[in-house]
C-alpha positions, -999 to +999 in steps of 0.1 A: +944-440+541+910-454+532+887-469+557+870-500+550+835-496+556+816-527+562+783-526+541+754-521+562+732-549+565+701-548+540+669-550+557+642-567+537+609-552+540+589-577+560+566-598+533+530-590+536+509-617+555+487-636+534+450-621+540+436-645+565+413-668+554+378-666+563+368-683+593+342-708+579+334-722+614+323-686+623+306-682+594+286-713+599+277-702+634+263-669+622+242-688+595+230-712+622+219-684+644+200-665+617+183-697+608+174-699+644+163-661+645+141-664+615+125-698+628+114-682+660+102-650+641+082-674+619+069-696+647+057-671+672+059-637+658+045-633+620+037-656+591+034-645+554+004-653+533-006-643+496-044-641+485-053-666+460-091-657+455-115-631+453-132-641+484-120-612+506-127-581+477-129-556+481-106-553+510-079-580+497-071-586+462-057-618+442-019-610+443-018-593+477+008-606+498+007-600+536+020-604+571-002-618+599+005-617+635+004-650+654+005-639+690-030-624+693-051-658+694-021-679+710-006-710+697-017-745+685-003-775+663-022-754+634-001-725+638+030-740+646+056-756+621+059-793+616+025-801+632+042-794+669+017-811+693+007-789+721-023-807+734-056-800+732-068-765+723-042-736+722-015-720+743-019-687+753-053-687+740-074-656+731-105-652+713-106-629+680-127-600+681-157-596+657-145-580+622-109-594+628-095-606+594-080-641+604-058-670+584-070-706+597-068-739+586-098-758+570-115-781+594-113-809+571-083-808+545-064-780+566-056-758+536-048-721+543-081-697+544-086-661+552-119-646+562-135-622+584-146-633+620-184-625+622-195-649+649-180-655+684-189-688+707-227-678+719-236-656+690-264-664+666-258-658+629-281-654+601-285-641+566-318-627+554-323-614+518-286-608+520-287-588+552-263-601+580-283-607+612-263-607+645-279-619+677-313-609+663-304-577+650-296-565+613-260-551+610-262-520+595-257-521+558-248-487+538-248-484+500-216-469+487-199-461+457-190-491+435-160-510+436-139-512+405-110-533+400-087-539+369-095-569+351-061-592+350-054-608+316-071-637+307-097-633+338-133-623+337-155-604+359-180-626+382-206-617+358-206-602+326-229-576+337-202-562+358-177-557+330-169-523+316-140-503+301-122-475+322-116-442+304-081-455+295-098-485+277-085-509+302-111-539+309-123-536+345-151-549+370-178-527+388-193-544+416-220-532+441-204-521+472-218-518+509-206-504+541-213-528+570-207-517+609-208-545+635-219-539+670-184-533+682-181-504+659-158-521+632-167-514+599-157-527+564-170-529+531-185-560+512-195-566+479-232-579+469-233-595+434-270-604+436-293-632+446-275-668+458-285-695+480-269-684+509-284-650+510-308-666+533-298-690+561-313-707+591-300-692+624-268-706+636-258-706+673-219-704+671-208-732+696-180-731+723-146-731+707-156-723+674-161-691+655-182-680+624-163-668+595-177-649+562-158-634+531-164-598+523-173-608+486-204-620+501-218-638+468-184-653+458-171-669+492-172-703+506-175-695+541-193-707+575-227-703+558-225-740+549-213-771+564-177-781+556-167-798+526-129-805+517-117-781+492-147-761+496-174-745+523-155-741+557-183-743+580-179-737+617-143-732+625-127-744+655-107-720+675-077-743+676-076-738+636-069-702+637-035-695+626-027-655+626-045-622+625-038-603+591-020-571+599-005-552+567+005-560+532+039-559+519+036-565+481+009-566+457+009-576+420-021-574+395-016-560+360+016-546+375+028-533+409+000-521+429+023-494+447-008-478+465-012-511+484+022-518+497+022-514+537-015-507+537-030-522+572-055-547+569 
């Protein structure tokens, strides 16, 4: 006798659930938090700057990109985004040190400039025959080997007498270079390209809440040696206009990538 067998119920495999759609709300919140972090970083920690001129040669070259620290000098409406009003002067204000390389706003047109801090409030600054004199004492200036820099395509040296060709035939510029050492021990190299009008200046006493700035390329820098002019000479710079202290380079481009300059300190 054949036994009737009830066929087993066929169990269909559970259909794969469709992949969950991305939670756009969560992603949007992530973007908001990222923007906040970047904004806080750029507002209070570091800002970036690229070198547009030769005024800070030999230390900084056209095409250098650097990060600058905002906290060393405190914060003012010039160092904060959207021209935030923090009242008179600066919050958490601190004076720079002699020899700092600082980014600041031009006193008249508020363009970004970068120069070296030479004089602080109360200092007397003068140039005598191309020699820096600080508080009545000549700043030691030692001749060192010439500074050689590749000549970018389409550009010229400061003067034809500085032009030459490197061993591989590359056009370059060779400039006289000197080592200056400030009274606080900070040393840096400067260029002296010849006799110019600002090689001799009257002594200037730096007033309160101001700094005296100079470019390392002494004969090719519009700095505090003359009164402020929109788009040009900066004159004495109010400390309120300080933005940040140059820290290190993160990129450099000339006739190609200058790999040896990347991540160098200022």
